[in-house]
N, C-alpha and C positions, 0 to 999 in steps of 0.2 A: 504491500501499500504506498502512495507515496506520502511522503511528507507534506501536513497541512503548513507547517510557519513557509516553506522552500517554496509551495507551488502559493501561495497568499506572495510571498514578497517577489516570484514572478511576474506571475498577474499585475500588480501594483506597478512592478514598471514597468513594462511595459503595453499597460491600459491604465490610467491614475482615476481618470474621470470615469471608465464604467465601477471598476474597486472603490473609488473614491477615501479611501487606509490608507493607514500608513504600517498597518499592524493585523492584524486576527484580531478581535471583539473576545476579551475577559471573560470567566465565566461569572466576573459578576454584574459585568453590563449586562450578560447572559441573562443570570437570573433575575434582575433589573425591568426587563424585558418582556419576561416571560408574564411573571406573575400575575400582574391584572388582570393578564386573558381568562381566569378558569377555565382551564382547559380541561380540567377538570370534568366537568360537568360537558362539555365539547364535544363537538359529530363531526361536523367538518375545521377545519382553519384553515389558513393561507397563508404563508410567507413569501417576503418581495424583496429578492438577493439571498441568496440563502447559504453566497459563499463555502467557505469554508468549511460549515456545517457547525458550529459554535450552539447557535439555536437553533438547528436544525434539534440536535442531538437533544437539548433542554425543553425542549416540546415534545417531542418522542418520550420523554419520560415522564409525563406528566398529562395524556393522551390516555383516553379510556382505549380498553383493547380493539375497540369497533368503530374506534373513530378512527379519518382521511387529513391527510396534511398535502397539503396545494403548494410542491415547493418551485418556486419558480427563480429560474440560473441561468443566466443568456451565456460564460460565461465557460469555454469548453473544457475549461482544466478545472476550474472550480465543478463543474460539472461528471468528467471522471471523480474526481477525489471521494463527489458525496455517490457516485453508484458503487464504485469498490469499500466505501467505509460505512452505508448503512444498506441493510437486506432487510429492512424493518417494513411486513407489505403495506402499515399504515399508510407509508411516505408514498407519495405519486412524483415522482422530478418531472415537468414541465417546460423544454425549449423555446419562453415565448420572452415578450418585451413587457412588461410593466402595464404596458394603457392597453394590454387585450384581454383584461384578468376577469372581465366580468364575460367577455365572450369565453375564454379556455375554461370560465368555471361553470359557464352552461352548459358547454357542450360537454362534458363531462358528468351532468345532470341535476347539478347545484341550483337552486337561485337563493340560498341566502349560506352566509355562513359565519360562524359563531364569531371568530373571532382574526380577523389581520394584522401579523408582525412581520415590520417593512424595515432591513436595512440599507434602502436605496438613498443611494448620496442625490436626495433631493437639488440640493444646492446647484450642482454640475447639471440641472436637465431647465430645459424651458419651461418658460411661466406656463407656461399655455401646457406643456405635460405634465406639470406634476398640479396643476388643476384638474386635468382629463384625468390621473390616475386616483385624488381624492375624490371624486363623481363617483368613480368607480367601485371605491371601496365604500361610499358611502350608501352607494344603493342595494352592494353586501351584505353589509353587518346592521343594516338598518335600526329598529332604538332597542333593540335587544344586544347589537353585540357589541365588542370592542378591538378597539386600534390602539398601535405600540408602534412609537418612531423615534429611530436615538437620534441625535443629531453632534457634533465634536463642538465644544466649549469655544472656540474658533471663530463657528458659523460663516462661514465665508458661504461663497455665491461666485457663478463666474458669469457676465456679461460684458459681450462684445470683447473676448479678451482679456477681461480684466477681471481682477478680484475686489468683491465689497463686500460688506453683510450680510447679511441672512437674516432675515426676523422671521422664522419657520413660525416661531406663537402664534405670531399677526395674520399669517399665513391660515395654519391648525384651526382659529378660533372661528374663521369664516367659515368653514366647513362643519365644525362641532359645538355642540354648546354645553362641553366641560373636554376643558383641557386642563391636565394638572403635569404639573413638569418634578421629574426625579434629579440630583445632583449624582453621576459616579466619577468617585476618583480615579477607584482601585482600574484604571483604563489606560493606556495610549492611544489616540491621545487622553484625558475625561470627559465626560458625556454627557446630557442628558438625554433621557428618557421624556418623553412623553405622552402620556395616555389620555385618547382623548373619545366620549361616549358621547352616543346622541346627535345624530345627524343634525344640524340644521332643518334641510328640506333634501331629504335621500331621492337623487337619481338629477337633481338639480346643479346647477354648478355656478355660485355664486359668485358676481365679479364688481361688487358697489366694497366700495373701502376702498382705503390704500392698500397696494396688490401686497405687498411686504419690504 
């Protein structure tokens, strides 16, 4: 089996925009991301950006035997690593971009998911794309589901090739009634975990207010 850290470093160097990180997530960050999802009562869960599987393993450890974890990962090296390290039949690896979330979930016979965990580097996405992804998430989790997303404390985004501050909380509050934040210091770099519930209008794409 490939070494997780070696695979991560190689992918980060070759495609930092997709990976969006300098080191794999720590188990402390994984636990902080997974804890709010109430996975012990979940039937269908989505992970966006599985990476080396740190959070994937944490999720599977907490899910019921009859649940399904739909994992989205487009990086071929990460996908190969996940296939080699996870034999759990509850895990379904999907080679599709996050904006195809709703279509891919429905294609597998599901109309609703109980939780979505995202490790996507949203700061490197266009505003239109990240809004589209959040809309897809809102449609799937409805009023009863939970969404978690982390962001490194430096909170950067890229606009026209330039780094600027990315106020993700402002964006999330346009989509969710409840947005709670927790700082995880034992990670490289430290990160904020955002716990989001209650889509403001499931299936709609709010555009009013300051974008971010």
